C-alpha positions as CSV (number, residue, x, y, z in Angstrom):
1,M,83.4,104.4,100.6
2,A,83.9,101.2,98.6
3,Y,87.0,99.2,99.5
4,W,88.3,99.1,95.9
5,R,88.2,102.9,95.7
6,Q,89.9,103.4,99.0
7,Y,92.5,100.7,98.5
8,P,93.0,100.3,94.7
9,R,96.5,98.8,94.8
10,Q,95.5,96.2,97.4
11,T,92.3,95.5,95.5
12,A,94.2,95.0,92.2
13,A,96.7,92.7,93.9
14,I,93.9,90.6,95.5
15,A,92.0,90.3,92.2
16,I,95.2,89.2,90.4
17,L,96.1,86.7,93.0
18,A,92.5,85.2,93.1
19,I,92.1,85.0,89.3
20,G,95.7,84.0,88.6
21,L,95.7,81.2,91.3
22,A,92.4,79.9,90.0
23,T,93.8,79.9,86.4
24,I,97.1,78.1,87.2
25,G,95.2,75.7,89.5
26,G,92.8,75.0,86.7
27,A,95.7,74.2,84.4
28,W,97.2,71.8,86.9
29,A,93.8,70.2,87.5
30,F,93.2,69.7,83.7
31,E,96.7,68.1,83.6
32,V,96.6,65.9,86.8
33,I,92.9,65.1,87.0
34,G,91.7,65.5,83.5
35,G,94.7,63.8,81.9
36,Y,95.4,66.6,79.4
37,V,99.1,66.5,78.6
38,P,100.5,70.0,78.1
39,C,102.7,70.8,75.1
40,P,106.0,72.6,75.7
41,L,104.4,75.9,74.7
42,C,101.7,75.3,77.3
43,L,104.3,74.8,80.0
44,Q,106.1,78.0,78.8
45,E,102.8,79.9,79.1
46,R,102.7,79.0,82.9
47,I,106.1,80.8,83.6
48,P,104.5,84.3,83.7
49,Y,102.1,83.0,86.4
50,Y,105.1,81.8,88.5
51,V,106.6,85.3,88.2
52,G,103.5,87.5,88.2
53,L,101.7,86.0,91.2
54,P,104.6,86.5,93.6
55,L,104.9,90.1,92.3
56,A,101.2,90.6,93.0
57,L,101.7,89.3,96.5
58,V,104.6,91.7,97.0
59,A,102.3,94.5,95.8
60,L,99.7,93.4,98.3
61,V,102.2,93.3,101.2
62,L,103.5,96.8,100.2
63,G,100.1,98.2,99.5
64,A,100.4,101.0,102.0
65,R,103.6,102.2,100.4
66,P,102.5,103.9,97.2
67,W,105.6,103.7,95.0
68,P,106.9,100.2,95.8
69,S,103.4,98.7,95.4
70,R,102.9,100.6,92.1
71,V,106.2,99.3,90.7
72,A,105.3,95.8,91.8
73,L,101.9,96.1,90.1
74,L,103.4,97.6,87.0
75,L,105.8,94.7,86.7
76,T,102.9,92.3,87.3
77,A,101.0,93.9,84.4
78,V,104.0,93.6,82.1
79,T,104.5,90.0,83.1
80,F,100.9,89.2,82.2
81,L,101.1,91.1,78.9
82,V,103.9,88.7,78.0
83,S,101.7,85.9,79.0
84,A,98.9,87.2,76.9
85,G,101.3,87.5,73.9
86,L,102.4,83.9,74.4
87,G,98.7,82.8,74.5
88,V,97.9,84.7,71.3
89,Y,100.9,83.2,69.6
90,H,99.9,79.7,70.7
91,A,96.3,80.1,69.8
92,G,97.3,81.5,66.4
93,A,99.4,78.4,65.8
94,E,96.4,76.2,66.8
95,W,94.2,78.1,64.3
96,S,97.0,77.8,61.6
97,W,97.2,81.6,61.3
98,W,101.0,81.1,61.6
99,A,103.5,78.3,62.1
100,G,104.1,77.1,65.6
101,P,107.5,76.2,66.9
102,T,109.2,73.3,65.1
103,S,110.5,71.8,68.3
104,C,107.0,71.5,69.8
105,A,106.5,67.9,70.8
106,A,106.2,66.1,74.1
107,A,109.4,64.8,75.5
108,G,109.6,61.4,77.1
109,G,111.7,60.5,80.2
110,A,115.0,58.6,80.0
111,A,114.6,54.9,79.9
112,G,117.0,52.5,81.7
113,S,116.8,49.6,79.3
114,V,115.4,48.7,76.0
115,G,112.4,47.1,77.7
116,D,111.8,50.3,79.7
117,L,112.1,52.3,76.5
118,L,109.5,50.2,74.7
119,D,107.1,50.4,77.7
120,S,107.5,54.2,77.9
121,L,106.9,54.5,74.2
122,E,103.5,52.8,74.6
123,R,102.6,55.3,77.3
124,I,103.9,58.5,75.7
125,R,101.4,60.7,74.0
126,V,103.0,63.2,71.7
127,V,101.3,66.6,72.0
128,S,101.6,69.1,69.3
129,C,101.4,72.8,69.9
130,T,99.4,73.3,66.8
131,D,96.5,71.0,67.8
132,A,94.1,72.3,70.4
133,S,93.4,69.4,72.8
134,W,90.3,71.0,74.1
135,R,88.0,74.0,73.4
136,F,85.4,75.7,75.5
137,P,82.7,75.9,74.6
138,D,83.0,72.6,72.7
139,V,82.3,74.2,69.3
140,P,84.7,74.8,66.4
141,W,85.0,78.5,67.3
142,G,85.4,78.0,71.0
143,L,88.6,79.1,72.8
144,S,91.3,76.6,73.5
145,F,93.4,76.5,76.6
146,A,95.8,78.9,74.9
147,G,93.0,81.3,73.9
148,W,91.6,81.3,77.5
149,N,95.1,82.0,78.8
150,A,95.5,85.0,76.4
151,A,92.1,86.4,77.5
152,I,92.7,85.9,81.3
153,S,96.3,87.2,81.1
154,A,95.1,90.3,79.2
155,L,92.5,90.8,82.0
156,L,95.2,90.4,84.7
157,A,97.4,92.9,82.9
158,V,94.6,95.4,82.8
159,I,93.9,94.9,86.5
160,G,97.6,95.4,87.2
161,L,97.8,98.6,85.2
162,W,94.6,99.9,86.8
163,G,96.1,99.2,90.3
164,A,99.4,100.8,89.4
165,L,97.9,103.9,88.0
166,A,95.0,104.3,90.4
167,M,95.1,107.2,92.7
168,K,93.7,107.0,96.2
169,P,90.9,109.4,96.7
170,A,91.5,112.5,98.7
171,P,90.3,112.2,102.3
172,A,86.9,113.8,102.8
173,A,87.0,117.2,104.3
174,R,86.0,117.3,107.9
175,R,82.9,119.1,108.5
176,S,82.0,120.8,111.7
177,P,79.1,119.3,113.5
178,D,75.7,120.8,112.6
179,Y,74.2,122.2,115.7
180,G,71.1,123.4,114.0
181,S,70.4,126.1,111.6
182,S,69.5,128.8,114.1
183,S,71.6,131.9,113.8
184,V,72.5,134.1,116.7
185,S,71.5,137.7,116.1
186,Q,73.3,140.5,117.7
């Protein structure tokens, strides 16, 4: 029998951990290696990953205990539904379907002196939540970081719901060994 059918809660938790860690790792890589500066809304969209991934780990550890692991997966699914909502809101603001938050601009660090302040102003790149800094594929209708977050978070929510609601199959009935088809006549 397939592992995912025999252990649906553990399978869901493993899938959420793998996809979620790859997603948040990719976000950090785009920031650190690629030089993309996240806006405040982008940083807010990461919070559900910091909550949902530990919940998925708890579900994995408690996988043999049906109700605690189901509750952990259900909470994970709700967390990623919130993340998908944040991603949709952010992507909608980027597409100008609705207004983004008015306070959405990159904040600079505190400067010690006027010279430090002027130096830091030269290095600060203000990032607006309403401008997509990157789209994949690189076409006008491609998904931005926020759009990909919405799609991936929705997928993680569905996986979490599947794991929380999946029932383990009933064990196969034991069959007596077949010693041949000969019948004993009396």
